[in-house]
C-alpha positions, 0 to 999 in steps of 0.5 A: 824747481826747489825739488830740482835734482838734475838739469842737463841744458847742453847741446841747446844753443842757449845764449846769455846767462843761466840763473844760479839754481840751488839743487837738492842733496845729491849734487854730483859733477853732472847734475848741472850742465850748459853750454859754458865751456870755450870754443863756443858755438858763439861769440861768448859762451854761455855765463853759467855761475852755478854749473857743475860741468861746462861743454864746448862745441866740439862736445867736450865737457870739463867740471868747473870746480876750480873756477869759484875759487879763482873768481873769489882769490882775484875779486879779493885781490882787486878789492885789496888793491883798490883799498891800498890805492885809495888809502895811499891817495888820502894820505899823500896830502898829509905826508906831504904837508909833514915833509913841507913842515920839516923844510920850513923849519930847517930853513928858519 
């Protein structure tokens, strides 16, 4: 598979996930095609993260260049939110103790 330049898997009714394949130089929009578009012949379209083009049950095919940046941006966003929540959760007890110590000093 190391010399693979072109792979067309569309119209084969495959299911599941297609593994990522590193194609040789000269990769174009139609180098790696599979049935990963919607609507699908199945409940869930074929998962093909490395595909350059996805076709659907209507035999319509679209270039998939814009999918990778969206996934990357969403992962960064979700990771940032989780990190912020963890920081807030770990610092909240310290902030509460600090505020409570002012209340005790003010009443004394």
